C-alpha positions in Angstrom: 370.4 159.9 13.3 370.6 163.4 14.8 369.5 163.3 18.4 367.8 166.1 20.3 370.3 168.2 22.3 369.4 169.1 25.8 368.8 172.7 24.9 366.3 171.6 22.2 364.3 169.7 24.7 364.1 172.7 27.0 363.2 174.8 23.9 360.3 172.5 23.3 359.2 173.2 26.9 359.4 176.9 26.3 357.2 176.5 23.3 354.7 174.7 25.5 354.6 177.4 28.2 352.4 180.5 28.3 351.9 183.0 31.0 349.0 181.7 33.1 349.3 184.7 35.4 348.8 187.2 32.5 345.7 189.3 33.3 344.0 188.3 30.0 344.6 184.6 30.5 342.9 185.0 33.9 340.1 187.0 32.4 339.6 184.3 29.8 339.4 181.6 32.4 337.1 183.6 34.6 334.8 184.5 31.7 334.7 180.9 30.4 333.9 179.5 33.9 331.2 182.0 34.4 329.8 181.3 30.9 329.7 177.6 31.7 328.0 178.1 35.1 325.4 180.3 33.4 324.7 177.6 30.9 324.6 174.9 33.6 322.1 177.0 35.7 319.9 177.6 32.7 319.8 173.8 32.0 318.7 173.0 35.5 316.0 175.7 35.5 314.6 174.7 32.2 314.6 170.9 33.0 314.7 169.9 36.7 315.9 166.4 35.8 319.0 168.1 34.4 319.8 170.0 37.6 323.5 169.7 37.9 326.8 170.6 39.4 329.9 171.4 37.4 333.4 170.1 37.9 336.3 171.8 36.0 338.7 169.1 34.6 341.3 168.5 32.0 344.7 170.0 31.3 344.1 173.6 31.9 342.9 173.0 35.5 345.8 170.4 36.0 348.3 173.2 34.9 349.4 170.9 32.1 347.9 172.9 29.2 350.3 173.9 26.5 350.6 176.9 24.1 347.6 178.8 25.2 344.2 179.0 26.9 342.3 177.6 23.9 340.7 174.5 25.4 338.6 174.1 28.6 336.9 170.9 29.9 334.0 170.7 32.3 332.1 167.7 33.7 328.3 168.4 34.0 327.1 166.0 36.6 323.4 165.1 36.8 322.6 165.9 40.5 319.8 163.4 41.2 321.4 160.5 39.5 324.7 161.3 41.3 323.2 160.7 44.7 324.5 157.7 46.6 322.7 154.4 45.7 320.5 155.9 43.0 322.3 154.3 40.0 324.0 150.9 39.4 326.1 149.7 36.5 325.4 146.7 34.5 327.7 144.7 32.1 326.8 145.1 28.4 325.6 141.6 27.3 326.4 139.8 24.0 329.6 141.7 23.3 332.2 139.8 21.3 335.0 141.5 23.2 334.2 142.4 26.8 335.5 145.7 28.1 334.8 146.9 31.7 335.3 150.5 30.6 331.9 150.5 28.9 328.6 149.7 30.8 324.9 150.2 30.9 323.4 152.3 33.7 320.1 151.6 35.6 318.3 153.8 38.1 318.0 151.6 41.1 315.9 154.0 43.2 312.3 153.4 42.3 311.0 157.0 42.8 313.8 158.3 40.7 313.3 155.7 38.1 309.7 156.6 37.6 310.6 160.2 36.9 313.2 159.4 34.3 311.1 156.7 32.7 308.1 159.1 32.4 310.3 161.5 30.3 311.5 158.6 28.0 315.1 158.4 29.2 314.9 154.7 30.2 314.5 151.9 27.6 312.4 148.6 28.0 315.4 146.9 29.4 315.7 149.4 32.3 318.8 151.1 31.0 319.3 154.9 30.8 319.4 156.1 27.2 322.6 158.0 26.8 321.9 159.1 23.2 318.5 160.6 24.1 320.0 162.3 27.2 322.9 163.8 25.2 320.5 165.1 22.5 318.4 166.9 25.2 321.6 168.1 26.8 322.8 169.6 23.5 319.4 171.3 22.8 319.4 172.8 26.3 323.0 174.1 25.8 322.0 175.7 22.5 319.0 177.4 24.1 321.3 178.7 26.9 323.9 180.0 24.5 321.3 181.9 22.4 319.7 183.4 25.5 322.9 184.2 27.4 323.1 187.4 29.3 324.7 190.5 27.8 327.5 190.4 30.4 328.7 187.0 29.3 329.1 188.2 25.7 331.9 190.6 26.7 335.0 189.8 24.5 333.1 186.8 23.1 332.1 187.1 19.4 328.3 186.8 18.7 328.7 183.7 16.6 329.0 180.6 18.8 328.8 177.0 17.5 327.4 174.1 19.6 328.0 170.5 18.4 327.6 167.1 19.8 330.6 164.9 19.3 331.1 161.3 20.3 331.1 162.1 24.0 331.2 165.9 24.9 329.0 168.7 23.7 331.5 171.2 22.3 331.1 174.9 22.3 333.3 176.8 19.8 333.7 180.5 20.3 336.0 183.4 19.4 337.6 185.6 22.0 338.3 189.2 21.0 341.0 190.3 23.4 344.2 192.3 23.2 346.9 189.6 23.8 344.5 187.1 22.2 342.6 188.8 19.4 340.3 186.7 17.2 341.3 183.7 19.3 339.4 180.4 18.9 338.4 178.6 22.1 336.7 175.2 22.5 334.8 174.2 25.6 334.0 170.6 26.1 330.9 169.9 28.3 330.7 166.2 29.3 327.4 164.9 30.7 328.0 162.5 33.5 326.9 160.8 36.7 329.2 160.8 39.8 329.6 157.3 41.4 330.7 156.8 45.0 333.0 153.9 45.7 335.5 152.5 43.3 335.2 150.0 40.4 335.9 146.4 41.3 337.8 146.0 38.0 340.5 148.5 39.2 343.8 147.1 40.4 345.2 150.3 41.9 345.1 149.0 45.5 347.3 146.1 44.4 349.8 148.3 42.4 350.0 151.2 44.9 350.5 149.7 48.3 351.3 151.3 51.6 354.9 152.5 51.5 354.6 153.7 47.9 355.1 157.6 47.8 351.8 157.9 46.0 349.8 155.8 48.4 348.0 158.7 50.3 347.2 160.7 47.2 345.8 157.7 45.4 343.7 156.8 48.4 342.4 160.4 48.4 341.6 160.2 44.6 339.8 156.9 45.1 337.7 158.4 47.9 336.4 161.1 45.5 334.8 158.4 43.4 334.7 158.0 39.6 332.2 159.1 36.9 330.1 157.6 34.2 330.2 159.6 31.0 327.3 159.4 28.4 328.7 158.3 25.1 327.4 157.8 21.6 330.0 155.0 20.8 331.1 151.8 22.3 334.4 150.0 22.5 334.5 149.3 18.8 334.5 153.0 18.0 331.2 152.6 16.2 327.8 154.0 17.1 326.5 152.1 20.2 325.2 154.4 22.9 326.5 153.4 26.4 328.3 154.8 29.4 332.0 155.1 29.7 334.0 154.9 32.9 335.9 158.2 33.6 338.6 158.9 36.1 339.2 162.5 35.2 338.7 163.9 38.7 340.9 161.2 40.2 343.6 162.0 37.6 343.5 165.7 38.4 344.0 165.0 42.0 347.0 162.7 41.4 348.6 164.9 38.6 348.4 168.1 40.6 350.0 166.4 43.5 352.8 164.8 41.5 353.6 167.9 39.5 353.5 170.3 42.3 357.3 170.6 42.9 358.8 173.1 40.4 362.3 171.8 40.9 361.4 168.4 39.5 360.7 167.5 35.9 357.2 165.9 36.1 355.4 168.8 34.4 358.3 169.5 31.9 358.1 165.9 30.8 354.4 165.9 30.0 354.6 169.3 28.3 357.5 168.4 26.1 355.7 165.2 25.1 352.6 167.2 24.2 354.6 169.5 22.0 356.3 166.6 20.3 352.9 164.9 19.7 351.5 168.1 18.1 354.5 168.6 15.9 354.3 165.1 14.6 350.6 164.4 14.7 350.3 163.7 11.0 352.7 160.8 11.4 351.2 159.4 14.5 348.1 157.8 13.2 346.3 154.5 13.4 344.5 153.3 10.3 341.4 151.0 10.5 340.4 148.8 7.5 337.3 150.1 5.8 334.2 148.1 6.5 333.4 148.1 2.8 334.7 144.8 1.4 335.3 146.4 -1.9 337.7 149.0 -0.4 341.2 147.7 0.3 342.9 150.9 1.3 343.4 151.8 5.0 341.8 154.9 6.3 342.5 156.9 9.4 340.4 155.6 12.3 339.7 159.1 13.7 339.9 162.5 12.1 342.2 163.5 15.0 345.5 161.7 15.9 344.4 159.1 18.3 347.3 156.8 19.1 349.4 159.8 20.5 346.4 161.6 22.0 347.3 163.7 25.1 345.2 161.4 27.2 347.5 158.5 26.2 350.5 160.7 27.3 348.9 161.2 30.7 348.1 157.5 31.1 351.7 156.5 30.2 353.1 159.2 32.4 351.1 157.8 35.4 352.5 154.3 34.6 356.0 155.7 34.5 355.7 157.6 37.7 354.0 154.7 39.6 357.1 152.5 38.7 359.6 155.3 39.3 358.0 157.5 42.0 361.1 158.7 43.9 362.2 162.3 43.2 365.7 161.2 42.1 364.1 159.7 38.9 362.6 163.2 38.1 365.6 165.4 38.7 366.8 167.8 35.9 369.4 165.3 34.7 366.7 162.6 34.2 364.5 164.6 31.7 365.6 162.7 28.7 365.4 159.3 30.5 361.8 159.9 31.6 360.7 161.1 28.1 362.3 158.0 26.6 360.6 155.8 29.1 357.2 157.2 28.3 357.7 157.1 24.6 358.9 153.4 24.9 355.7 152.6 26.8 353.5 154.0 24.1 355.5 152.2 21.4 355.3 148.9 23.2 351.5 149.3 23.7 351.0 150.1 19.9 353.2 147.2 18.8 351.4 144.9 21.2 348.0 146.3 20.2 347.2 146.8 23.9 346.6 150.4 24.8 345.0 150.1 28.3 343.7 152.4 31.0 345.9 153.2 33.9 343.0 152.7 36.3 341.4 149.6 35.0 343.7 147.2 33.1 341.1 145.5 31.0 339.6 148.8 29.9 341.2 149.6 26.6 341.8 153.2 25.4 341.9 151.7 21.8 340.3 148.3 21.7 342.0 146.6 18.7 340.2 143.3 19.2 336.7 145.1 19.0 337.7 147.0 15.8 338.4 146.2 12.2 341.9 145.3 11.3 344.2 148.2 12.2 347.5 149.2 10.6 350.0 150.5 13.2 353.2 150.4 11.1 353.5 154.1 10.3 352.8 155.1 13.9 355.4 152.6 15.3 357.9 153.9 12.8 357.5 157.5 13.9 357.6 156.5 17.6 360.9 154.6 16.9 362.3 157.7 15.3 361.4 159.9 18.2 362.8 157.4 20.6 366.2 157.4 18.8 366.2 161.2 19.0 365.8 161.3 22.7 368.1 158.5 23.7 371.3 159.4 25.5 
């Protein structure tokens, strides 16, 4: 089998790179950020319960975005519910497969609870209703987009699409620039609640002890807390409104710290893997058996390639770095070894049907036990092929 040459791996990295310092890239980011804050401010004015603060997140703001400025992620945190001691999490009862990554949320503060209950956002069991909140969130975003100020339309085409996916509300627009003409951009707005403290289910304190090179940055990330994200689906991937634990802010803190040295290969490894994922996405699929007993064919679990999703790459990168944190493991001559290590972790996880969160080990990124029978054979075969190509 033909293996990747070193120059081919570096070529993949060049494919991933784009000029973040280009004036139009900076203008796109500035305009998108302004657009999002305009939307967020409108939402808070129209519905005081949805008064919020915005946190940029995801690959663009971690400097790990590849190929171009076409995707932006923002967390829209509900201000009142994010105050200390206002909300508490509850386990979801009667689940055949427990998963600490999915929870119910209750408003513990009586004054706040009455306000949210009065507007129909709390059910008879006392749980916040994420699906109702997300629908209201989507409607407010649509209003804001339709009423946006003339200044925020500069370079943005008139037609803008707003749609609610499983978790974020996505805004799709077209940028009419010079370097990026007729350029499609997606903005994901994730409705969430900021939680103080750190989940008891997390084992980071045990895995990253004093003396580990990442000890201080992980402690900083944990002090910033975590988030609860409103979701329309549960651990089975099927409609079941609940709240999902999110560590996006913590990940951003850690990744920016790890990838800060341009002389080391941390950022190169992630970006090369992202390009490989995109090039082979049609072969990196999981297939879940159809729920119809009369259908015997397998179908793709998600419309997008899930098993090799970029979030899985980040997760396995963090596992790899935690085990091999010293700079010597990330020198230029270690590029191939680190890519191999991360691909092997993904392959082992898929074979073992155990793709778990970096932060909470029992939180499954793809919960095989909660889903219908899932075929992993084709995905494993492609991962094995890629592994052979990067081996020394």
